[in-house]
C-alpha positions as CSV (number, residue, x, y, z in Angstrom):
1,M,136.1,98.6,167.2
2,E,133.9,99.5,164.3
3,R,130.3,100.1,165.2
4,A,129.3,97.3,162.9
5,A,131.4,94.9,165.0
6,Y,129.4,95.8,168.1
7,D,126.1,95.3,166.2
8,E,127.3,92.0,164.9
9,M,128.5,90.9,168.3
10,R,125.1,91.7,169.9
11,A,123.3,89.8,167.2
12,L,125.5,86.7,167.5
13,E,127.0,86.3,171.0
14,D,124.1,84.6,172.7
15,H,123.9,81.7,170.3
16,H,126.9,81.6,168.0
17,W,129.2,78.6,168.5
18,W,132.4,80.7,169.1
19,F,130.9,82.8,171.8
20,R,129.3,79.8,173.5
21,G,132.5,77.9,173.3
22,K,134.5,80.8,174.8
23,R,132.1,81.1,177.8
24,R,132.4,77.4,178.4
25,M,136.2,77.5,178.4
26,L,136.3,80.6,180.6
27,A,133.8,79.3,183.2
28,P,136.3,77.2,185.2
29,L,138.8,80.2,185.3
30,F,136.0,82.4,186.5
31,A,135.0,79.9,189.2
32,R,138.6,79.8,190.5
33,A,139.2,83.6,190.3
34,L,135.9,85.0,191.5
35,K,135.3,84.2,195.2
36,P,131.8,84.6,196.7
37,G,130.9,88.3,196.9
38,A,133.8,89.4,194.7
39,R,133.8,92.9,193.3
40,V,134.7,92.3,189.7
41,L,135.2,94.7,186.8
42,D,134.8,93.6,183.1
43,V,137.1,95.9,181.2
44,G,135.9,96.4,177.6
45,C,132.5,94.9,178.6
46,G,131.2,95.4,175.0
47,T,127.6,94.5,174.7
48,G,127.3,92.9,178.1
49,A,127.3,89.1,177.4
50,T,130.1,88.4,179.8
51,L,128.5,90.5,182.6
52,S,125.2,88.7,182.1
53,F,126.9,85.3,182.2
54,V,128.9,86.1,185.4
55,E,125.8,87.4,187.1
56,R,123.8,84.3,186.2
57,R,126.6,81.8,187.1
58,F,128.1,83.7,190.1
59,G,125.1,85.4,191.6
60,S,126.9,86.9,194.6
61,A,129.5,88.7,192.4
62,R,129.3,92.5,192.6
63,T,129.8,93.4,188.9
64,L,131.0,96.5,187.2
65,G,131.4,97.1,183.4
66,L,133.6,99.6,181.6
67,D,133.8,100.4,177.9
68,F,134.9,103.5,175.9
69,D,132.0,103.1,173.4
70,A,128.6,104.6,174.3
71,G,126.8,102.3,171.9
72,A,128.3,99.2,173.5
73,L,127.2,100.4,176.9
74,A,123.7,101.0,175.6
75,Y,123.6,97.4,174.5
76,S,124.8,96.3,178.0
77,R,122.0,98.4,179.6
78,G,119.5,96.7,177.3
79,R,120.4,93.4,178.9
80,D,119.2,94.5,182.3
81,V,122.4,93.6,184.0
82,R,122.9,94.5,187.6
83,A,126.4,95.9,186.9
84,G,127.3,99.4,187.4
85,L,128.3,100.6,183.9
86,M,131.0,103.2,183.3
87,R,132.4,104.9,180.2
88,G,136.2,105.2,180.3
89,E,139.6,104.0,179.2
90,G,141.3,100.9,180.4
91,T,144.6,102.7,181.1
92,R,142.8,105.2,183.4
93,L,140.3,103.1,185.3
94,P,138.0,105.3,187.5
95,L,138.7,103.2,190.6
96,C,140.7,103.4,193.7
97,D,143.9,101.5,194.3
98,A,143.4,97.9,195.5
99,S,139.6,98.1,195.1
100,L,138.8,95.0,193.0
101,D,138.7,91.3,193.9
102,G,138.6,90.3,190.2
103,L,139.1,91.8,186.8
104,L,138.1,90.4,183.4
105,A,139.9,91.5,180.2
106,L,138.5,89.4,177.4
107,D,139.8,90.1,173.9
108,I,140.7,93.7,174.9
109,I,144.4,93.8,175.8
110,E,145.4,93.5,172.1
111,H,143.6,96.7,171.3
112,F,146.1,98.9,173.3
113,D,149.3,100.3,171.9
114,D,150.9,100.1,175.4
115,D,149.6,96.9,176.8
116,G,152.3,97.1,179.6
117,A,150.7,100.3,180.9
118,L,147.3,98.6,180.7
119,L,148.4,95.6,182.8
120,A,150.1,97.9,185.3
121,E,146.7,99.7,185.7
122,F,145.0,96.4,186.3
123,R,147.5,95.6,189.0
124,R,146.9,98.9,190.7
125,C,143.2,98.3,190.9
126,L,143.4,94.7,192.1
127,K,143.6,93.9,195.8
128,P,146.6,91.8,196.9
129,G,145.4,88.3,196.1
130,G,142.9,89.6,193.5
131,E,142.8,87.9,190.2
132,L,142.7,88.7,186.5
133,V,141.2,86.5,183.8
134,A,142.3,87.5,180.3
135,S,142.0,86.3,176.8
136,V,144.0,87.4,173.8
137,P,144.4,86.3,170.1
138,A,147.5,84.2,169.5
139,Y,150.2,84.0,166.8
140,P,151.1,86.9,164.6
141,W,151.1,84.6,161.6
142,L,147.3,84.3,162.0
143,W,146.9,88.0,161.3
144,S,144.2,88.7,158.8
145,P,141.5,91.2,157.8
146,H,139.6,89.9,160.9
147,D,142.2,91.6,163.1
148,E,142.2,94.8,161.0
149,F,138.5,95.2,161.3
150,L,138.5,94.7,165.0
151,H,141.4,97.3,165.4
152,H,143.8,94.8,167.0
153,R,147.3,96.1,167.5
154,R,148.9,92.6,167.8
155,R,148.4,88.9,168.1
156,Y,150.5,87.4,170.9
157,R,153.5,85.0,170.5
158,G,153.9,82.1,172.8
159,G,154.9,83.3,176.3
160,E,154.6,87.0,175.4
161,L,151.6,87.8,177.5
162,Q,152.9,85.8,180.4
163,A,156.1,87.8,180.3
164,K,154.3,91.1,180.2
165,L,152.1,90.1,183.1
166,G,155.2,89.3,185.1
167,A,156.7,92.6,184.2
168,A,153.6,94.4,185.4
169,G,153.8,92.6,188.8
170,L,151.2,90.0,188.2
171,E,151.8,86.3,188.8
172,V,150.5,83.8,186.2
173,V,148.5,81.1,187.9
174,E,147.4,79.1,184.8
175,S,147.2,79.5,181.0
176,H,146.0,77.4,178.1
177,G,144.9,77.6,174.5
178,F,141.4,78.1,173.3
179,N,140.0,76.9,170.0
180,F,142.9,74.5,169.5
181,L,140.8,71.8,167.8
182,L,139.9,74.2,165.0
183,L,143.4,75.8,164.7
184,P,144.3,74.1,161.4
185,A,141.0,75.1,159.7
186,V,141.2,78.7,161.1
187,A,144.8,79.0,160.1
188,L,143.9,78.0,156.5
189,V,141.1,80.5,156.3
190,R,143.2,83.3,157.8
191,L,146.2,82.7,155.6
192,V,144.0,82.7,152.5
193,K,142.2,85.8,153.5
194,G,145.5,87.5,154.4
195,R,147.0,86.7,151.1
196,R,143.9,87.9,149.2
197,A,144.0,91.2,151.1
198,R,147.7,91.7,150.3
199,S,147.0,91.1,146.6
200,G,144.4,93.8,146.5
201,G,141.3,91.6,146.7
202,G,140.8,92.3,150.3
203,S,137.7,91.6,152.4
204,E,136.2,93.5,155.2
205,G,134.5,92.4,158.4
206,T,135.1,89.7,160.9
207,D,135.2,85.9,160.6
208,F,131.9,85.6,162.6
209,F,128.8,84.8,160.6
210,E,125.6,82.8,161.0
211,V,125.8,79.1,160.2
212,P,122.9,76.6,159.9
213,A,121.7,75.4,163.3
214,P,123.0,71.8,163.1
215,L,126.5,73.0,162.1
216,N,126.4,75.7,164.9
217,A,125.5,72.9,167.4
218,A,128.3,70.6,166.1
219,L,130.9,73.4,166.3
220,A,129.7,74.4,169.8
221,G,130.1,70.7,170.8
222,L,133.8,70.8,169.9
223,F,134.3,73.0,173.0
224,V,132.8,70.3,175.2
225,V,135.7,68.2,174.0
226,E,138.1,71.0,174.4
227,D,136.9,71.6,178.0
228,L,137.4,67.9,178.9
229,I,140.9,67.8,177.3
230,T,141.9,71.1,179.0
231,R,140.8,69.8,182.4
232,A,143.2,66.8,182.0
233,L,146.0,68.5,180.1
234,P,146.2,72.3,179.6
235,V,147.0,72.6,175.9
236,P,149.4,75.5,175.4
237,F,148.3,76.4,171.8
238,G,145.2,77.6,170.1
239,V,143.7,80.4,168.1
240,S,143.5,82.3,171.4
241,L,145.1,82.2,174.8
242,L,143.3,82.2,178.2
243,V,145.2,83.3,181.3
244,R,144.5,83.6,185.0
245,A,146.9,85.8,186.9
246,R,147.1,87.2,190.5
247,R,148.4,90.2,192.2
248,P,150.7,88.7,194.9
249,A,149.4,89.0,198.4
């Protein structure tokens, strides 16, 4: 990603409604995937917000973080996380076969040209019965300058990630959409921005920005509703897709 994206992420991710909502929606998947004392790697750990969250919520987890960007790892170290931090590539994890109980790949798979090789590497490092929690952006028709700035290679069609996980030898346990209540509004913004960019009046940067505190709280509150809906009925669509998968025992 652009260095500016890491700077923006560190400035926003502790309080911004989207990051708060994502952690809320991921927490039940983490709870089911990460058994007490699990050795878990966050691939593409970025500025350390997920590592910090996992360590607070699942105190017995033995955490590791990996990112290719030295600046991102510096941000993670600044959070005082317990995790061992490593610089490296997701397709060449510096770990032994079957050495992980859990693996987190949150908004990272879409950055790789060969996502199949990445998923196969995840399977190599997971123990039999070990679990992966992943999130990816959904729907190619939502492509916009936001994706360009973040160096995405793709957005995923319905069922595409599940098929690639299966091809890599990972069994999908559950999947559902994220940010589905705001999908119509996000789609409108992305389509307008994409059309503007194609006509030469493009914009740079992500769609993340500060909003007034009352609006931020209201938008974060939407994910309380999403969480309740998802617990009753896993909605298959959204701006992003969340998946939990397992290496068969």
